[in-house]
C-alpha positions in Angstrom: 20.7 18.9 -0.2 20.8 15.5 0.7 19.8 13.1 -1.3 16.5 11.4 0.5 15.3 15.3 1.1 15.7 15.4 -3.4 14.3 12.2 -3.8 11.3 12.9 -1.1 10.3 16.2 -2.8 11.1 14.7 -6.5 8.7 12.1 -6.1 5.9 14.6 -4.3 6.1 16.8 -7.5 5.6 13.3 -9.3 2.9 12.4 -7.3 1.0 15.6 -7.8 1.7 15.4 -11.3 -0.4 12.4 -10.9 -3.1 13.3 -9.0 -3.5 16.3 -11.6 -3.8 14.0 -13.7 -6.2 11.6 -12.0 -8.4 15.3 -11.1 -8.7 16.3 -14.8 -9.8 13.0 -15.6 -11.9 12.7 -13.6 -13.5 16.2 -14.3 -13.1 15.7 -18.2 -14.8 12.0 -18.0 -17.7 13.4 -16.0 -17.4 10.9 -13.6 -20.9 11.2 -10.9 -21.6 14.2 -12.9 -18.7 15.9 -11.6 -18.2 18.3 -14.0 -21.6 19.5 -13.8 -21.4 19.9 -9.7 -18.1 21.7 -10.4 -19.5 24.1 -13.0 -22.1 25.4 -11.6 -21.3 25.5 -7.8 -20.4 29.3 -6.7 -17.6 27.1 -4.5 -16.5 24.5 -7.7 -13.0 25.7 -7.6 -12.3 25.3 -4.2 -14.0 21.8 -4.4 -11.4 21.0 -7.3 -8.6 22.6 -4.9 -9.3 20.3 -2.4 -10.4 16.9 -4.5 -6.8 17.6 -6.3 -4.8 18.4 -2.9 -5.8 15.4 -1.1 -5.4 12.8 -3.7 -1.8 14.6 -4.4 -1.3 13.4 -0.7 -1.8 9.8 -1.4 -0.9 9.7 -4.3 2.8 11.3 -3.5 2.7 8.9 -0.8 2.7 5.9 -2.8 4.9 7.4 -5.3 7.8 7.7 -2.4 6.6 4.3 -0.8 6.9 3.2 -4.2 10.7 4.8 -5.0 12.2 4.2 -1.2 11.0 0.0 -1.9 12.6 0.2 -5.0 16.2 1.5 -3.7 16.8 -1.9 -2.2 19.4 -3.8 -4.4 19.0 -7.0 -6.1 19.7 -10.0 -3.4 21.6 -12.9 -5.5 21.7 -14.9 -2.3 19.9 -18.3 -2.4 15.7 -17.9 -0.8 14.2 -20.2 1.2 14.3 -22.2 4.4 16.9 -24.5 5.3 18.4 -27.4 3.1 18.3 -31.1 4.5 21.4 -32.4 2.7 20.5 -36.2 1.0 23.3 -37.4 3.7 21.4 -36.1 6.6 18.7 -38.4 7.2 16.0 -37.4 9.7 13.1 -40.2 10.7 9.7 -38.7 11.9 8.1 -41.2 13.9 4.6 -40.2 15.3 4.3 -39.8 19.0 1.0 -40.4 20.9 -0.1 -37.7 23.4 -2.3 -38.2 25.6 -5.5 -35.6 25.2 -7.7 -35.0 28.5 -11.4 -34.0 28.5 -12.4 -31.2 30.5 -16.1 -30.3 31.2 -17.5 -27.5 29.2 -17.9 -24.4 31.4 -21.4 -23.4 32.2 -22.7 -20.3 30.2 -23.5 -17.1 32.2 -26.3 -15.7 32.0 
């Protein structure tokens, strides 16, 4: 199996595990009375399954994005713009630029 596919599957599993923990905490702490709604409804299991699956998609995407972005190596090159050496001197001289005043167009009705 290619390394990228293995990395993807591994991070999707991690993301769905995090989503399971998140949904479990939502139910445990009874956020917005969610435990009562799920436990008293006849379709509560379906609601929890959909909540877990949708959060799993989000968390898996974030987990995989983080994993891919952290694959980059450390860049030890100097950062920033072009440095001007002290022996090169640039004199900044202001130049006047004439500005023409145009009449404002009338508003359309």
